[in-house]
N, CA, C and O of each residue as an XYZ file, in Angstrom:
816
protein
N      17.257     -9.133     58.188
C      18.717     -9.243     58.230
C      19.122    -10.709     58.097
O      18.623    -11.545     58.851
N      19.998    -11.041     57.175
C      20.490    -12.403     57.061
C      21.309    -12.747     58.293
O      21.910    -11.875     58.922
N      21.326    -14.036     58.630
C      22.022    -14.468     59.835
C      23.495    -14.097     59.793
O      24.109    -13.896     60.840
N      24.074    -14.003     58.598
C      25.502    -13.695     58.490
C      25.799    -12.281     58.976
O      26.904    -12.007     59.445
N      24.829    -11.388     58.867
C      25.068     -9.985     59.192
C      25.219     -9.745     60.694
O      25.894     -8.805     61.115
N      24.603    -10.580     61.476
C      24.600    -10.325     62.922
C      25.991    -10.415     63.536
O      26.254     -9.804     64.571
N      26.880    -11.171     62.906
C      28.211    -11.362     63.474
C      29.072    -10.107     63.383
O      30.082     -9.987     64.076
N      28.668     -9.177     62.526
C      29.413     -7.920     62.418
C      29.036     -6.932     63.514
O      29.688     -5.901     63.679
N      27.986     -7.248     64.260
C      27.492     -6.319     65.278
C      28.106     -6.551     66.657
O      27.848     -5.789     67.589
N      28.911     -7.596     66.787
C      29.571     -7.843     68.063
C      30.771     -6.914     68.233
O      31.259     -6.329     67.266
N      31.232     -6.789     69.457
C      32.426     -5.987     69.729
C      33.644     -6.671     69.121
O      33.569     -7.821     68.687
N      34.753     -5.964     69.093
C      35.984     -6.549     68.552
C      36.349     -7.812     69.320
O      36.767     -8.805     68.726
N      36.191     -7.775     70.642
C      36.475     -8.952     71.458
C      35.543    -10.106     71.079
O      35.964    -11.260     71.003
N      34.299     -9.782     70.849
C      33.331    -10.803     70.461
C      33.665    -11.403     69.106
O      33.557    -12.614     68.910
N      34.071    -10.551     68.169
C      34.419    -11.046     66.826
C      35.649    -11.950     66.879
O      35.740    -12.926     66.135
N      36.591    -11.623     67.760
C      37.771    -12.482     67.912
C      37.371    -13.830     68.489
O      37.908    -14.866     68.097
N      36.425    -13.814     69.422
C      35.947    -15.064     70.005
C      35.227    -15.900     68.951
O      35.369    -17.122     68.914
N      34.460    -15.240     68.105
C      33.773    -15.934     67.015
C      34.792    -16.572     66.075
O      34.621    -17.712     65.643
N      35.850    -15.833     65.763
C      36.905    -16.363     64.902
C      37.515    -17.630     65.495
O      37.749    -18.611     64.789
N      37.768    -17.593     66.799
C      38.374    -18.742     67.472
C      37.426    -19.934     67.503
O      37.845    -21.075     67.312
N      36.158    -19.665     67.741
C      35.164    -20.742     67.755
C      35.067    -21.387     66.374
O      35.014    -22.611     66.256
N      35.046    -20.565     65.341
C      34.964    -21.090     63.968
C      36.180    -21.942     63.633
O      36.050    -23.017     63.048
N      37.361    -21.459     64.005
C      38.597    -22.195     63.737
C      38.590    -23.540     64.457
O      38.952    -24.567     63.882
N      38.180    -23.521     65.703
C      38.135    -24.748     66.492
C      37.059    -25.698     65.983
O      37.291    -26.902     65.868
N      35.893    -25.162     65.680
C      34.788    -25.987     65.205
C      35.127    -26.663     63.883
O      34.770    -27.822     63.671
N      35.811    -25.954     62.995
C      36.190    -26.544     61.713
C      37.071    -27.776     61.935
O      36.943    -28.779     61.232
N      37.960    -27.685     62.914
C      38.838    -28.811     63.233
C      38.049    -29.954     63.866
O      38.231    -31.117     63.507
N      37.182    -29.619     64.799
C      36.383    -30.642     65.474
C      35.430    -31.332     64.491
O      35.320    -32.558     64.483
N      34.750    -30.545     63.672
C      33.838    -31.120     62.679
C      34.604    -31.991     61.691
O      34.123    -33.042     61.269
N      35.814    -31.535     61.324
C      36.616    -32.284     60.373
C      37.102    -33.605     60.942
O      37.138    -34.611     60.232
N      37.472    -33.613     62.202
C      38.005    -34.828     62.835
C      36.909    -35.815     63.215
O      37.057    -37.021     63.019
N      35.810    -35.301     63.757
C      34.759    -36.171     64.278
C      33.618    -36.419     63.300
O      32.806    -37.324     63.492
N      33.565    -35.600     62.242
C      32.408    -35.634     61.361
C      31.369    -34.663     61.870
O      31.097    -34.620     63.070
N      30.786    -33.886     60.984
C      29.854    -32.846     61.421
C      28.667    -33.417     62.184
O      28.285    -32.888     63.228
N      28.085    -34.489     61.669
C      26.889    -35.040     62.296
C      27.183    -35.638     63.672
O      26.337    -35.604     64.565
N      28.377    -36.181     63.833
C      28.734    -36.805     65.112
C      29.196    -35.789     66.151
O      28.981    -35.980     67.348
N      29.822    -34.722     65.703
C      30.355    -33.711     66.624
C      29.215    -32.910     67.260
O      28.175    -32.685     66.642
N      29.432    -32.493     68.488
C      28.429    -31.699     69.205
C      29.015    -30.335     69.551
O      30.228    -30.128     69.496
N      28.135    -29.420     69.904
C      28.609    -28.107     70.339
C      29.368    -28.209     71.656
O      30.221    -27.372     71.951
N      29.062    -29.223     72.438
C      29.833    -29.466     73.662
C      31.271    -29.833     73.313
O      32.208    -29.415     73.993
N      31.438    -30.615     72.252
C      32.786    -30.962     71.778
C      33.546    -29.701     71.363
O      34.723    -29.532     71.680
N      32.850    -28.829     70.653
C      33.464    -27.583     70.202
C      33.832    -26.711     71.394
O      34.928    -26.153     71.445
N      32.926    -26.593     72.345
C      33.173    -25.763     73.523
C      34.384    -26.268     74.301
O      35.222    -25.477     74.734
N      34.475    -27.586     74.478
C      35.598    -28.167     75.209
C      36.912    -27.871     74.507
O      37.888    -27.482     75.148
N      36.940    -28.053     73.191
C      38.156    -27.807     72.419
C      38.525    -26.329     72.388
O      39.705    -25.983     72.325
N      37.515    -25.453     72.431
C      37.750    -24.013     72.367
C      38.045    -23.412     73.735
O      38.384    -22.233     73.832
N      37.921    -24.205     74.787
C      38.176    -23.701     76.126
C      37.094    -22.774     76.628
O      37.367    -21.827     77.365
N      35.856    -23.048     76.225
C      34.735    -22.235     76.681
C      33.606    -23.165     77.114
O      33.816    -24.372     77.235
N      32.440    -22.634     77.343
C      31.289    -23.439     77.736
C      30.306    -23.533     76.573
O      30.394    -22.782     75.602
N      29.375    -24.467     76.692
C      28.345    -24.572     75.657
C      27.520    -23.296     75.612
O      27.089    -22.859     74.545
N      27.303    -22.698     76.793
C      26.599    -21.422     76.845
C      27.373    -20.330     76.128
O      26.791    -19.438     75.511
N      28.716    -20.416     76.220
C      29.551    -19.456     75.510
C      29.393    -19.572     74.005
O      29.472    -18.571     73.292
N      29.169    -20.791     73.512
C      28.915    -20.997     72.085
C      27.567    -20.398     71.705
O      27.438    -19.710     70.692
N      26.540    -20.679     72.560
C      25.195    -20.202     72.267
C      25.072    -18.681     72.371
O      24.106    -18.102     71.873
N      26.035    -18.037     73.010
C      26.019    -16.574     73.061
C      26.175    -15.990     71.655
O      25.685    -14.899     71.362
N      26.862    -16.735     70.799
C      27.125    -16.255     69.439
C      26.338    -17.010     68.373
O      25.967    -16.436     67.348
N      26.083    -18.287     68.612
C      25.446    -19.129     67.597
C      24.181    -19.770     68.151
O      24.183    -20.345     69.239
N      23.094    -19.660     67.379
C      21.817    -20.217     67.823
C      21.779    -21.733     67.656
O      21.155    -22.434     68.453
N      22.448    -22.236     66.617
C      22.419    -23.664     66.317
C      23.771    -24.118     65.774
O      24.615    -23.297     65.415
N      23.963    -25.419     65.719
C      25.170    -25.978     65.123
C      25.194    -25.678     63.629
O      26.259    -25.453     63.054
N      24.009    -25.673     62.997
C      23.919    -25.376     61.568
C      24.394    -23.951     61.272
O      25.033    -23.699     60.251
N      24.071    -23.020     62.182
C      24.492    -21.638     61.986
C      26.017    -21.526     62.070
O      26.626    -20.751     61.332
N      26.623    -22.291     62.957
C      28.077    -22.307     63.076
C      28.708    -22.868     61.808
O      29.673    -22.301     61.295
N      28.174    -23.975     61.298
C      28.682    -24.550     60.048
C      28.536    -23.557     58.899
O      29.437    -23.407     58.074
N      27.387    -22.883     58.858
C      27.150    -21.914     57.789
C      28.181    -20.794     57.802
O      28.701    -20.416     56.752
N      28.478    -20.264     58.976
C      29.441    -19.168     59.041
C      30.828    -19.642     58.605
O      31.529    -18.921     57.894
N      31.226    -20.830     59.017
C      32.536    -21.371     58.621
C      32.627    -21.493     57.109
O      33.586    -21.023     56.498
N      31.625    -22.125     56.507
C      31.657    -22.362     55.058
C      31.488    -21.062     54.285
O      32.141    -20.859     53.261
N      30.622    -20.184     54.766
C      30.408    -18.902     54.085
C      31.683    -18.068     54.079
O      32.053    -17.498     53.053
N      32.352    -17.999     55.222
C      33.602    -17.239     55.291
C      34.657    -17.837     54.370
O      35.384    -17.119     53.684
N      34.724    -19.156     54.367
C      35.698    -19.826     53.505
C      35.439    -19.485     52.033
O      36.365    -19.135     51.301
N      34.197    -19.588     51.612
C      33.845    -19.316     50.221
C      34.058    -17.844     49.877
O      34.588    -17.518     48.815
N      33.645    -16.965     50.775
C      33.760    -15.530     50.531
C      35.221    -15.086     50.453
O      35.600    -14.317     49.570
N      36.031    -15.578     51.381
C      37.449    -15.224     51.377
C      38.159    -15.798     50.158
O      39.065    -15.174     49.605
N      37.742    -16.992     49.744
C      38.328    -17.599     48.555
C      38.032    -16.769     47.316
O      38.911    -16.548     46.484
N      36.802    -16.315     47.197
C      36.411    -15.478     46.063
C      37.186    -14.164     46.034
O      37.727    -13.770     45.001
N      37.231    -13.498     47.173
C      37.933    -12.215     47.251
C      39.420    -12.384     46.948
O      40.013    -11.574     46.235
N      40.015    -13.440     47.494
C      41.429    -13.680     47.252
C      41.713    -13.969     45.801
O      42.704    -13.486     45.253
N      40.854    -14.755     45.166
C      41.029    -15.079     43.751
C      40.911    -13.834     42.879
O      41.732    -13.614     41.990
N      39.899    -13.028     43.132
C      39.695    -11.812     42.334
C      40.881    -10.855     42.468
O      41.291    -10.225     41.493
N      41.427    -10.750     43.676
C      42.578     -9.866     43.895
C      43.796    -10.366     43.125
O      44.506     -9.575     42.504
N      44.039    -11.668     43.163
C      45.194    -12.232     42.459
C      45.035    -12.109     40.951
O      46.000    -11.801     40.250
N      43.838    -12.344     40.448
C      43.605    -12.268     39.006
C      43.756    -10.849     38.481
O      44.131    -10.652     37.325
N      43.470     -9.871     39.312
C      43.576     -8.475     38.876
C      45.019     -8.071     38.609
O      45.274     -7.054     37.964
N      45.965     -8.869     39.107
C      47.385     -8.539     38.961
C      48.019     -9.211     37.739
O      49.187     -8.961     37.442
N      47.268    -10.058     37.027
C      47.798    -10.729     35.836
C      46.903    -10.437     34.639
O      45.736    -10.077     34.797
N      47.456    -10.595     33.450
C      46.709    -10.188     32.255
C      46.419    -11.323     31.286
O      45.280    -11.486     30.849
N      47.433    -12.107     30.945
C      47.228    -13.101     29.898
C      46.344    -14.247     30.393
O      46.344    -14.565     31.582
N      45.590    -14.869     29.479
C      44.718    -15.988     29.867
C      45.468    -17.133     30.539
O      44.970    -17.708     31.507
N      46.667    -17.478     30.039
C      47.429    -18.579     30.632
C      47.906    -18.215     32.046
O      47.942    -19.069     32.932
N      48.265    -16.961     32.245
C      48.658    -16.517     33.589
C      47.469    -16.598     34.538
O      47.609    -17.001     35.692
N      46.307    -16.214     34.043
C      45.098    -16.276     34.862
C      44.762    -17.728     35.205
O      44.333    -18.035     36.317
N      44.963    -18.610     34.233
C      44.705    -20.027     34.462
C      45.626    -20.575     35.546
O      45.174    -21.267     36.459
N      46.903    -20.268     35.448
C      47.870    -20.732     36.444
C      47.530    -20.134     37.813
O      47.621    -20.813     38.836
N      47.144    -18.874     37.818
C      46.788    -18.196     39.065
C      45.597    -18.875     39.726
O      45.573    -19.050     40.944
N      44.611    -19.256     38.924
C      43.439    -19.941     39.460
C      43.835    -21.263     40.112
O      43.450    -21.542     41.247
N      44.605    -22.072     39.389
C      45.030    -23.371     39.907
C      45.831    -23.198     41.193
O      45.598    -23.897     42.179
N      46.770    -22.268     41.175
C      47.612    -22.013     42.340
C      46.771    -21.565     43.530
O      46.963    -22.043     44.648
N      45.851    -20.657     43.288
C      44.993    -20.161     44.369
C      44.169    -21.291     44.964
O      44.071    -21.414     46.185
N      43.586    -22.105     44.120
C      42.715    -23.177     44.584
C      43.475    -24.185     45.445
O      43.003    -24.584     46.509
N      44.643    -24.589     44.981
C      45.431    -25.577     45.726
C      45.946    -24.990     47.041
O      45.847    -25.633     48.086
N      46.493    -23.780     46.994
C      47.011    -23.167     48.216
C      45.887    -22.885     49.213
O      46.089    -22.976     50.424
N      44.722    -22.547     48.707
C      43.590    -22.295     49.585
C      43.209    -23.575     50.336
O      42.877    -23.540     51.521
N      43.264    -24.693     49.630
C      42.995    -25.976     50.282
C      44.066    -26.302     51.321
O      43.754    -26.694     52.445
N      45.336    -26.135     50.931
C      46.452    -26.466     51.818
C      46.394    -25.646     53.105
O      46.647    -26.168     54.191
N      46.062    -24.372     52.982
C      46.065    -23.466     54.131
C      44.790    -23.567     54.979
O      44.778    -23.161     56.141
N      43.725    -24.108     54.391
C      42.443    -24.189     55.108
C      41.808    -25.563     54.858
O      40.692    -25.662     54.347
N      42.532    -26.604     55.224
C      42.073    -27.957     54.906
C      40.749    -28.307     55.583
O      39.870    -28.892     54.950
N      40.599    -27.960     56.842
C      39.356    -28.301     57.544
C      38.151    -27.598     56.923
O      37.119    -28.217     56.668
N      38.301    -26.301     56.686
C      37.208    -25.527     56.109
C      36.877    -26.004     54.694
O      35.711    -26.069     54.306
N      37.915    -26.334     53.934
C      37.718    -26.803     52.563
C      36.914    -28.092     52.537
O      35.995    -28.240     51.732
N      37.256    -29.014     53.409
C      36.548    -30.302     53.441
C      35.114    -30.140     53.921
O      34.218    -30.840     53.450
N      34.894    -29.223     54.853
C      33.523    -28.963     55.290
C      32.686    -28.403     54.142
O      31.529    -28.782     53.960
N      33.286    -27.498     53.373
C      32.573    -26.902     52.242
C      32.209    -27.948     51.197
O      31.170    -27.850     50.543
N      33.068    -28.946     51.045
C      32.835    -29.990     50.060
C      31.889    -31.082     50.561
O      30.995    -31.527     49.841
N      32.101    -31.503     51.801
C      31.455    -32.720     52.280
C      30.248    -32.502     53.183
O      29.393    -33.380     53.295
N      30.169    -31.334     53.832
C      29.136    -31.153     54.854
C      28.120    -30.070     54.523
O      27.165    -29.879     55.275
N      28.299    -29.366     53.430
C      27.395    -28.260     53.115
C      25.952    -28.715     52.946
O      25.025    -27.935     53.161
N      25.755    -29.978     52.560
C      24.397    -30.492     52.357
C      23.609    -30.568     53.664
O      22.391    -30.746     53.642
N      24.288    -30.436     54.792
C      23.604    -30.457     56.087
C      23.027    -29.100     56.465
O      22.360    -28.973     57.492
N      23.274    -28.098     55.653
C      22.757    -26.762     55.924
C      21.287    -26.649     55.528
O      20.841    -27.343     54.613
N      20.529    -25.786     56.203
C      19.152    -25.511     55.782
C      19.140    -24.947     54.360
O      20.136    -24.388     53.900
N      18.024    -25.094     53.680
C      17.940    -24.729     52.268
C      18.360    -23.279     52.010
O      19.116    -23.014     51.076
N      17.883    -22.353     52.817
C      18.200    -20.939     52.602
C      19.698    -20.679     52.745
O      20.286    -19.942     51.952
N      20.307    -21.284     53.754
C      21.746    -21.103     53.965
C      22.541    -21.758     52.842
O      23.531    -21.203     52.363
N      22.101    -22.940     52.427
C      22.791    -23.650     51.353
C      22.746    -22.849     50.062
O      23.714    -22.855     49.302
N      21.658    -22.171     49.802
C      21.537    -21.373     48.582
C      22.536    -20.218     48.580
O      23.061    -19.855     47.527
N      22.803    -19.637     49.754
C      23.814    -18.576     49.851
C      25.182    -19.126     49.475
O      25.936    -18.476     48.751
N      25.509    -20.323     49.965
C      26.785    -20.951     49.643
C      26.859    -21.276     48.156
O      27.891    -21.057     47.522
N      25.773    -21.794     47.603
C      25.753    -22.150     46.181
C      25.936    -20.926     45.297
O      26.539    -21.021     44.228
N      25.426    -19.782     45.726
C      25.596    -18.554     44.954
C      27.072    -18.187     44.888
O      27.556    -17.762     43.838
N      27.793    -18.345     45.993
C      29.230    -18.101     45.982
C      29.949    -19.070     45.074
O      30.884    -18.690     44.370
N      29.519    -20.326     45.081
C      30.121    -21.329     44.209
C      29.891    -20.985     42.742
O      30.780    -21.158     41.909
N      28.703    -20.502     42.438
C      28.407    -20.124     41.051
C      29.289    -18.966     40.596
O      29.725    -18.939     39.445
N      29.553    -18.027     41.469
C      30.448    -16.923     41.126
C      31.862    -17.436     40.850
O      32.527    -16.992     39.914
N      32.301    -18.366     41.672
C      33.627    -18.968     41.518
C      33.719    -19.703     40.184
O      34.713    -19.587     39.467
N      32.673    -20.460     39.861
C      32.641    -21.215     38.609
C      32.575    -20.289     37.398
O      33.163    -20.582     36.357
N      31.862    -19.177     37.530
C      31.774    -18.213     36.427
C      33.141    -17.617     36.122
O      33.490    -17.431     34.957
N      33.913    -17.317     37.155
C      35.273    -16.803     36.965
C      36.113    -17.829     36.222
O      36.836    -17.483     35.288
N      36.023    -19.086     36.630
C      36.805    -20.131     35.978
C      36.407    -20.284     34.514
O      37.275    -20.409     33.651
N      35.130    -20.276     34.226
C      34.682    -20.425     32.832
C      35.163    -19.268     31.976
O      35.484    -19.456     30.803
N      35.215    -18.072     32.553
C      35.721    -16.910     31.823
C      37.206    -17.092     31.506
O      37.659    -16.749     30.415
N      37.961    -17.635     32.470
C      39.390    -17.869     32.259
C      39.600    -18.910     31.167
O      40.410    -18.709     30.262
N      38.871    -20.026     31.248
C      38.998    -21.093     30.250
C      38.604    -20.583     28.873
O      39.251    -20.910     27.878
N      37.562    -19.794     28.813
C      37.125    -19.216     27.532
C      38.227    -18.346     26.945
O      38.444    -18.353     25.733
N      38.927    -17.594     27.795
C      40.031    -16.763     27.326
C      41.186    -17.582     26.795
O      41.802    -17.217     25.794
N      41.488    -18.705     27.468
C      42.570    -19.586     27.018
C      42.226    -20.198     25.665
O      43.074    -20.268     24.774
N      40.973    -20.644     25.514
C      40.518    -21.252     24.262
C      40.603    -20.254     23.114
O      41.083    -20.590     22.031
N      40.145    -19.039     23.344
C      40.163    -18.010     22.299
C      41.590    -17.595     21.945
O      41.894    -17.296     20.791
N      42.472    -17.583     22.968
C      43.868    -17.228     22.714
C      44.520    -18.236     21.771
O      45.398    -17.874     20.987
N      44.098    -19.496     21.841
C      44.640    -20.541     20.977
C      43.963    -20.551     19.610
O      44.287    -21.374     18.754
N      43.022    -19.632     19.412
C      42.349    -19.536     18.126
C      41.311    -20.609     17.897
O      40.947    -20.893     16.755
N      40.837    -21.203     18.961
C      39.838    -22.255     18.835
C      38.467    -21.721     19.242
O      38.347    -20.725     19.956
N      37.460    -22.406     18.769
C      36.092    -22.010     19.089
C      35.336    -23.244     19.555
O      34.715    -23.939     18.751
N      35.390    -23.512     20.841
C      34.785    -24.714     21.385
C      33.457    -24.400     22.061
O      33.284    -23.348     22.677
N      32.530    -25.331     21.932
C      31.235    -25.185     22.594
C      31.229    -25.841     23.965
O      30.216    -25.832     24.663
N      32.367    -26.409     24.345
C      32.413    -27.208     25.575
C      33.196    -26.527     26.690
O      33.844    -27.200     27.492
N      33.142    -25.189     26.750
C      33.869    -24.468     27.787
C      33.397    -24.902     29.172
O      34.208    -25.025     30.089
N      32.109    -25.132     29.331
C      31.578    -25.555     30.626
C      32.157    -26.915     31.010
O      32.582    -27.113     32.149
N      32.174    -27.848     30.061
C      32.714    -29.183     30.325
C      34.190    -29.112     30.696
O      34.631    -29.763     31.643
N      34.946    -28.323     29.949
C      36.374    -28.163     30.221
C      36.583    -27.539     31.601
O      37.445    -27.974     32.363
N      35.793    -26.524     31.910
C      35.936    -25.817     33.182
C      35.692    -26.733     34.367
O      36.449    -26.722     35.337
N      34.625    -27.532     34.286
C      34.318    -28.415     35.401
C      35.307    -29.575     35.499
O      35.534    -30.107     36.585
N      35.888    -29.962     34.381
C      36.935    -30.989     34.419
C      38.152    -30.457     35.171
O      38.737    -31.164     35.992
N      38.528    -29.215     34.891
C      39.655    -28.599     35.587
C      39.334    -28.420     37.065
O      40.182    -28.669     37.922
N      38.122    -27.993     37.364
C      37.729    -27.794     38.764
C      37.827    -29.110     39.538
O      38.211    -29.129     40.708
N      37.475    -30.208     38.867
C      37.599    -31.515     39.504
C      39.048    -31.866     39.781
O      39.368    -32.408     40.839
N      39.928    -31.559     38.832
C      41.358    -31.818     39.028
C      41.908    -31.028     40.208
O      42.771    -31.513     40.939
N      41.412    -29.825     40.390
C      41.904    -28.955     41.464
C      41.276    -29.289     42.818
O      41.878    -29.042     43.863
N      40.078    -29.844     42.793
C      39.330    -30.050     44.025
C      39.584    -31.408     44.678
O      39.711    -31.491     45.900
N      39.658    -32.467     43.881
C      39.708    -33.803     44.469
C      41.043    -34.226     45.065
O      41.100    -35.293     45.676
N      42.125    -33.455     44.926
C      43.316    -33.818     45.706
C      43.062    -33.904     47.207
O      43.859    -34.501     47.932
N      41.948    -33.309     47.691
C      41.670    -33.391     49.129
C      41.533    -34.854     49.564
O      41.689    -35.163     50.746
N      41.241    -35.757     48.616
C      41.045    -37.164     48.951
C      42.369    -37.919     49.091
O      42.433    -38.965     49.737
N      43.434    -37.370     48.472
C      44.673    -38.154     48.464
C      45.937    -37.343     48.694
O      46.962    -37.907     49.077
N      45.894    -36.041     48.473
C      47.121    -35.250     48.525
C      47.463    -34.845     49.949
O      46.643    -34.264     50.661
N      48.695    -35.163     50.354
C      49.202    -34.790     51.667
C      50.215    -33.662     51.496
O      51.307    -33.896     50.978
N      49.878    -32.449     51.918
C      50.805    -31.320     51.760
C      52.148    -31.531     52.448
O      53.136    -30.878     52.111
N      52.179    -32.447     53.413
C      53.422    -32.733     54.127
C      54.138    -33.955     53.557
O      55.155    -34.391     54.095
N      53.607    -34.503     52.474
C      54.187    -35.697     51.873
C      55.346    -35.401     50.944
O      55.940    -34.324     50.995
N      55.664    -36.368     50.092
C      56.817    -36.234     49.201
C      56.625    -35.132     48.165
O      57.564    -34.395     47.863
N      55.424    -35.015     47.624
C      55.147    -33.995     46.601
C      54.690    -32.699     47.269
O      53.899    -32.720     48.212
N      55.190    -31.593     46.776
C      54.854    -30.289     47.342
C      53.624    -29.711     46.647
O      53.291    -30.128     45.538
N      52.946    -28.758     47.283
C      51.831    -28.083     46.618
C      52.257    -27.479     45.281
O      51.491    -27.513     44.318
N      53.473    -26.926     45.211
C      53.958    -26.340     43.954
C      54.035    -27.396     42.852
O      53.675    -27.129     41.706
N      54.500    -28.582     43.197
C      54.577    -29.653     42.205
C      53.188    -30.064     41.724
O      52.995    -30.348     40.542
N      52.233    -30.094     42.634
C      50.865    -30.425     42.259
C      50.295    -29.371     41.319
O      49.653    -29.702     40.322
N      50.526    -28.122     41.634
C      50.047    -27.019     40.791
C      50.645    -27.118     39.395
O      49.930    -27.010     38.399
N      51.961    -27.325     39.323
C      52.644    -27.437     38.038
C      52.107    -28.614     37.230
O      51.921    -28.503     36.018
N      51.861    -29.729     37.891
C      51.373    -30.920     37.197
C      49.981    -30.705     36.624
O      49.724    -31.048     35.470
N      49.087    -30.144     37.419
C      47.734    -29.874     36.930
C      47.778    -28.911     35.749
O      47.080    -29.104     34.754
N      48.598    -27.878     35.866
C      48.699    -26.889     34.789
C      49.218    -27.535     33.500
O      48.708    -27.264     32.413
N      50.224    -28.379     33.630
C      50.810    -29.031     32.449
C      49.833    -30.014     31.822
O      49.716    -30.079     30.599
N      49.135    -30.776     32.648
C      48.148    -31.714     32.111
C      47.054    -30.960     31.371
O      46.665    -31.335     30.265
N      46.570    -29.907     31.984
C      45.465    -29.156     31.387
C      45.862    -28.489     30.082
O      45.071    -28.407     29.142
N      47.094    -28.017     30.039
C      47.583    -27.316     28.840
C      48.190    -28.266     27.801
O      48.600    -27.833     26.724
N      48.246    -29.569     28.133
C      48.797    -30.535     27.186
C      50.307    -30.482     27.103
O      50.881    -30.874     26.087
N      50.967    -30.005     28.155
C      52.428    -29.851     28.119
C      53.165    -30.899     28.943
O      54.384    -30.825     29.096
N      52.428    -31.877     29.477
C      53.077    -32.894     30.291
C      53.776    -33.914     29.396
O      53.141    -34.562     28.565
N      55.083    -34.047     29.572
C      55.853    -34.982     28.768
C      56.105    -36.258     29.569
O      56.649    -36.219     30.672
N      55.698    -37.384     28.991
C      55.867    -38.675     29.648
C      56.962    -39.463     28.922
O      56.896    -39.671     27.710
N      57.948    -39.888     29.673
C      59.065    -40.663     29.096
C      58.575    -42.039     28.707
O      58.147    -42.813     29.563
N      58.635    -42.359     27.389
C      58.163    -43.638     26.900
C      59.293    -44.635     26.652
O      59.070    -45.699     26.075
N      60.505    -44.289     27.090
C      61.626    -45.186     26.854
C      61.569    -46.391     27.791
O      62.440    -47.259     27.734
């Protein structure tokens, strides 16, 4: 049984406690840094004991794995559901960008852990996360391929284009403040316009 499966065997009360621990740990790891933060820090912030953490998680790595795995899994499921409701390649492209940005805005701590701390996971756990990432990337490449074909072009660089777009959608975590002057909607619109070549710059 993979370690992820054991969390489904707890009672409803236990699963709610796990949810709370994960939410708190994501914040603590994000603020203090994963390597610096301890399970005692998580327990204090969650209003429980270190023993209470160990009742559900064997190690700090297992806690990080569950946080990142849930984030990746929920992101995939949410994206697939949204894409099923649209048809045209450009609509799918906009949907992808919107989903990615909103997912970051709504889950900033988890998103940053997935980006910055996943390398601290054991090899087997990291491979599970990478498999989810590959599925996410495959969906994006399919969308980009559809956009390219819709324009009547035949490019061999769909992978390059896809990863360029993924970078545009991912790296706002370094500078974008959802509470700042620019809104998530404005960021989504800007990325979409840049990618589609529709951004008009006033040269006067």
